[in-house]
C-alpha positions as CSV (number, residue, x, y, z in Angstrom):
1,M,-12.7,25.9,-6.6
2,S,-9.5,25.2,-6.7
3,L,-7.4,22.9,-8.1
4,R,-5.7,22.3,-4.7
5,L,-8.3,21.5,-2.8
6,F,-9.2,18.3,-5.2
7,S,-5.4,17.5,-5.3
8,A,-5.1,16.7,-1.6
9,P,-6.9,13.5,-1.1
10,V,-4.9,12.3,-4.2
11,K,-2.1,12.6,-2.6
12,V,-3.6,10.6,0.1
13,L,-5.2,8.5,-1.5
14,C,-2.1,6.8,-3.0
15,G,0.2,7.6,-0.3
16,F,-2.5,5.9,1.9
17,A,-3.3,3.0,-0.9
18,A,0.7,2.0,-1.4
19,I,1.6,1.8,2.3
20,A,-1.3,-0.2,2.8
21,Y,-0.1,-2.6,-0.2
22,L,3.1,-2.4,1.1
23,V,2.4,-3.7,4.5
24,A,0.0,-6.3,3.0
25,I,2.7,-8.1,1.3
26,F,5.0,-7.5,3.9
27,A,2.7,-10.0,6.3
28,F,2.5,-12.3,3.7
29,F,6.6,-12.8,3.1
30,A,7.2,-12.2,6.9
31,P,8.8,-15.9,8.5
32,H,7.0,-17.2,10.5
33,T,9.8,-17.7,12.6
34,W,9.2,-13.3,13.5
35,N,5.6,-13.8,15.4
36,L,4.2,-11.2,14.4
37,N,1.1,-9.7,17.0
38,P,-1.7,-10.8,15.2
39,Q,-3.8,-7.7,16.8
40,L,-1.1,-5.6,15.4
41,M,-1.8,-7.3,12.2
42,L,-5.1,-7.2,11.9
43,A,-5.3,-3.7,13.0
44,L,-2.4,-2.5,10.0
45,C,-3.8,-5.3,7.7
46,P,-7.0,-7.2,7.6
47,M,-6.2,-9.3,5.3
48,Y,-3.5,-11.0,8.1
49,F,-6.3,-12.9,8.7
50,V,-7.0,-14.7,5.3
51,K,-3.0,-15.5,5.3
52,M,-3.4,-17.3,9.4
53,T,-6.5,-19.2,7.9
54,I,-6.4,-20.2,4.9
55,D,-2.8,-19.6,3.1
56,P,-3.2,-17.9,-0.2
57,S,-1.0,-18.2,-2.5
58,P,1.5,-14.9,-4.2
59,L,-0.1,-14.7,-7.1
60,S,-3.8,-14.2,-5.5
61,M,-1.9,-11.9,-2.4
62,Y,-0.8,-9.8,-5.5
63,C,-3.8,-9.7,-7.5
64,L,-6.3,-9.6,-5.1
65,L,-5.7,-9.6,-0.9
66,A,-3.3,-6.3,-1.3
67,P,-4.9,-4.2,-3.8
68,M,-8.1,-4.3,-1.7
69,N,-6.8,-3.3,1.4
70,A,-4.8,-0.8,-0.3
71,A,-8.6,0.5,-1.4
72,V,-9.5,0.2,1.9
73,F,-6.6,1.8,3.3
74,G,-6.5,4.5,0.6
75,S,-10.6,5.5,1.2
76,V,-9.6,6.0,4.9
77,G,-7.7,8.2,3.9
78,V,-9.3,10.1,1.5
79,A,-12.2,10.6,4.0
80,V,-9.6,11.7,6.6
81,T,-8.7,14.7,4.2
82,R,-11.5,15.9,3.5
83,R,-13.0,15.7,7.0
84,W,-10.4,17.7,7.2
85,L,-10.7,20.1,4.3
86,F,-14.0,20.2,5.4
87,V,-12.9,21.4,9.0
88,E,-10.3,23.8,7.8
89,G,-12.2,25.3,5.3
90,G,-10.9,24.3,2.3
91,R,-7.5,26.3,2.6
92,V,-4.8,23.9,2.1
93,G,-1.6,24.1,2.3
């Protein structure tokens, strides 16, 4: 087994998690006057439902909600990458 076979899912995990974390932070700090589309935001960031209903504090956003969003989408990235590697037969690069 190649080390690259295991590094690809980790790279995708980090990428998806970073993007999901930034989307969650953006959704939290976006002004209400921007009128973000709730359907799009819920698809990109399920945490947006919490913002719409209870308006969490910034500390809970940074420490709890955004990392949970990042973990969910990071795991989706790993699942997609592992599936892709399985279909490709382990050929990476």
